[in-house]
C-alpha positions in Angstrom: 0.0 0.0 0.0 1.4 3.4 -1.0 -1.6 5.4 0.4 -5.3 5.3 0.9 -8.1 7.8 1.6 -10.4 6.8 4.4 -13.4 8.3 6.1 -13.5 8.1 9.8 -16.0 9.9 12.1 -17.1 12.3 9.4 -13.5 13.3 8.3 -11.4 12.1 5.5 -7.7 11.1 6.1 -4.9 10.5 3.7 -3.4 7.3 5.2 0.1 6.1 4.7 1.7 3.1 6.4 4.2 3.7 9.2 2.5 6.9 10.5 0.1 7.7 13.3 -3.1 9.7 13.2 -5.5 11.2 15.7 -9.1 10.3 15.2 -12.2 11.0 17.3 -12.3 9.3 20.7 -13.3 5.6 20.7 -14.5 4.8 24.2 -14.4 1.0 24.2 -11.0 0.7 22.6 -7.8 -0.1 24.7 -4.2 0.3 24.0 -2.9 -2.4 21.7 -6.3 -3.3 20.2 -6.5 -3.5 16.5 -9.3 -1.7 14.7 -10.2 -1.8 11.0 -10.8 1.2 8.8 -13.5 0.0 6.4 -14.8 3.1 4.7 -12.1 3.5 2.0 -12.7 6.1 -0.7 -9.5 5.4 -2.6 -6.7 2.9 -2.5 -3.4 3.1 -4.3 -0.9 0.2 -4.6 2.1 0.7 -6.9 0.6 1.6 -10.3 -3.0 0.4 -9.5 -5.6 2.9 -8.2 -9.0 1.8 -7.0 -11.7 4.4 -6.6 -14.9 3.6 -4.6 -18.4 4.6 -5.6 -18.7 5.9 -2.8 -16.7 3.3 -0.9 -14.6 0.2 -1.8 -16.5 -2.9 -0.8 -14.8 -5.8 1.0 -11.6 -3.8 1.8 -10.2 -2.7 5.1 -7.0 -1.4 6.6 -5.8 -2.6 10.1 -4.8 0.1 12.6 -3.3 -0.4 16.1 -4.4 1.9 18.9 -1.5 3.6 20.6 -3.1 5.8 23.3 -5.7 8.3 24.2 -4.6 11.9 23.9 -6.1 15.3 24.8 -6.4 17.9 22.1 -5.6 21.6 22.3 -7.3 23.6 25.0 -10.1 25.9 23.8 -11.4 28.8 25.7 -15.1 29.6 25.4 -16.1 33.2 26.5 -19.7 34.2 26.8 -20.7 37.8 27.4 -23.9 39.9 27.4 -23.4 43.5 26.6 -24.6 46.1 29.1 -25.5 43.4 31.7 -22.2 42.9 33.4 -22.3 39.1 32.6 -19.1 37.2 31.5 -18.5 33.5 31.7 -15.3 31.7 30.8 -15.0 28.0 30.3 -12.3 25.7 29.0 -12.6 22.6 26.9 -10.2 19.8 25.7 -11.4 17.1 23.4 -10.2 13.5 23.6 -8.7 11.8 20.6 -7.6 8.2 19.9 -4.1 7.9 18.4 -3.9 5.0 15.8 -0.8 3.6 14.0 -1.1 2.3 10.4 1.1 -0.8 9.9 
């Protein structure tokens, strides 16, 4: 496999072997588990290119779960003008880091 384009949790990723990617948090997965990316839009192997309509059937890519990581911190600020109201909250999303073998 040279590369593939996969759809995971509403986003499309250009996947290459030997690299890690952060996808949306998978609650039931543990470190070391193997998951399979099944929604493949495109798959390229040497000179052959397979394009799905919209997905490739009976094809999947194995990925090993490395760890759960936290994303960048976001600050949410709410204000109401002329009412002396301000509220500040913080938020960090969880991501699951996977490794394509």
